[in-house]
C-alpha positions, 0 to 999 in steps of 0.5 A, spaced: 499 500 500 502 506 497 503 512 503 498 517 501 503 523 502 507 528 498 513 531 499 512 538 500 519 541 503 526 538 502 533 540 505 537 535 503 545 536 504 550 532 501 548 524 503 543 527 508 536 527 507 531 532 511 524 532 508 517 534 509 511 530 507 503 532 508 497 528 506 495 528 498 488 529 500 486 532 507 478 533 505 473 528 508 479 524 511 480 520 505 488 519 506 486 515 513 483 510 509 489 507 506 493 507 512 487 504 516 487 498 511 494 497 511 494 497 519 488 492 519 492 487 513 498 487 517 496 486 524 491 480 522 496 477 517 495 469 517 499 464 513 494 459 512 487 462 509 481 462 514 476 457 513 470 454 517 472 451 523 469 445 527 469 445 534 471 438 537 468 439 543 460 440 541 460 439 534 459 446 532 462 450 526 464 457 526 464 460 519 469 465 516 465 471 518 465 469 525 472 467 525 474 474 522 471 477 528 476 473 533 482 475 529 480 482 529 479 482 537 485 478 538 489 483 533 487 490 534 489 494 539 484 497 544 484 505 544 486 509 550 488 516 550 494 519 552 502 519 549 502 511 551 497 509 547 500 504 543 495 505 537 498 512 537 505 509 536 503 504 531 500 510 527 507 513 527 511 506 526 506 504 520 507 511 517 515 509 517 514 503 513 509 506 508 513 512 507 520 508 506 517 503 502 514 508 497 520 513 497 526 509 498 524 502 496 526 499 503 525 492 504 522 490 511 523 483 513 519 483 519 515 489 522 514 489 529 507 492 529 506 485 527 511 481 531 511 484 538 508 479 543 503 483 546 497 486 542 496 493 547 504 494 548 509 497 544 515 493 541 522 494 544 528 495 540 529 498 534 523 501 531 524 498 524 530 495 521 530 496 513 535 494 507 536 497 500 540 494 495 544 498 490 551 499 488 552 498 496 548 494 501 544 499 505 542 498 512 537 502 515 536 503 522 529 507 524 526 510 530 519 513 530 516 519 534 509 522 535 509 529 538 504 535 539 509 539 543 510 547 541 517 547 542 521 546 535 525 541 535 520 537 540 524 534 546 523 527 543 528 529 538 534 531 542 532 532 550 528 526 552 531 520 555 529 516 550 530 521 544 532 520 537 538 523 538 540 518 544 537 512 541 541 513 534 547 514 538 547 508 542 545 504 536 552 507 532 556 506 538 554 498 539 554 496 531 558 490 532 554 488 539 547 490 540 545 493 534 548 487 530 544 482 534 538 485 533 539 485 525 540 477 526 533 476 530 530 480 525 533 476 519 531 470 523 524 472 523 523 474 516 519 470 511 522 473 505 528 468 503 532 474 499 530 479 504 533 475 510 539 473 506 541 481 505 539 482 513 544 476 515 549 479 510 548 486 513 549 483 520 556 479 518 559 486 515 557 489 522 561 484 526 567 483 521 567 491 521 567 491 513 564 498 513 566 499 506 561 494 503 555 497 508 552 503 508 549 505 514 543 510 515 540 512 521 532 514 519 527 518 523 520 519 522 517 524 526 509 525 526 508 533 527 501 537 527 503 542 520 501 548 525 507 546 529 512 544 524 518 548 523 525 547 520 528 547 527 524 540 528 530 536 525 534 538 531 541 536 532 541 531 525 541 537 521 545 542 525 550 537 527 550 531 522 557 529 524 556 526 530 552 520 527 558 518 523 559 513 520 552 513 518 548 517 513 542 521 516 535 520 513 530 525 517 522 524 514 517 529 518 510 527 516 505 533 518 498 531 519 492 537 519 490 537 526 493 535 533 496 528 533 491 525 538 485 528 534 488 524 528 489 518 531 482 518 534 479 519 527 484 514 524 482 509 529 475 510 527 476 508 520 479 502 522 473 499 525 470 499 518 475 495 515 474 488 514 479 482 516 481 479 509 479 471 509 
């Protein structure tokens, strides 16, 4: 599914990308529908097709429509207000996947939205690990934040304990240790054989310090209300990119037309009308 966003600003500098996106169409919330469809599709994915089930205990039979209701209940998180709402963080993470797939042809072996253990609790570790093919294999380490804060940059960029800056510096300082291990785990959970092999190659290059064969990109996706976005939102990633060496920087800001909590609630309402595939 293609992300319903278009690029509206570009501040690229050499190998570093600083880009801003907005919904293609804001009227009638049309842009929320493809994101909702992708969310339901991702969370309710099943390897085997759904078919009616005969319950051995009482000989009754559940048809596919009934099973779909159970799948939805088990898969879609409940909505809660506040910054720790898992649906809020899922909105940002899903935009990360969709924007990178559309703009950079990034391949994701395992998406943590689907693979986390608990439905209502965000996953831990790197938000998304992507791989891109080209002249040099590219490893993309993604972190996602959602912020309604008025200050620019918001504290989630450079100041909070779990801010983007600190998260990425940790990944880079531990490339051949914790970061490499996370890539291995992602590779082992990947269904696509080709993508799994590319992720394994990236992990081996890290372990063997073969950085001439691997390009590293630290990627941020920041979801912001359009009314609060400024050029300063890129923070240290644009002001001092040298501190993120040896990685290249990719910082994408997704501007939404209202406060984030309002948009996420509207999106969640749309999700309720999306059918689970058989």
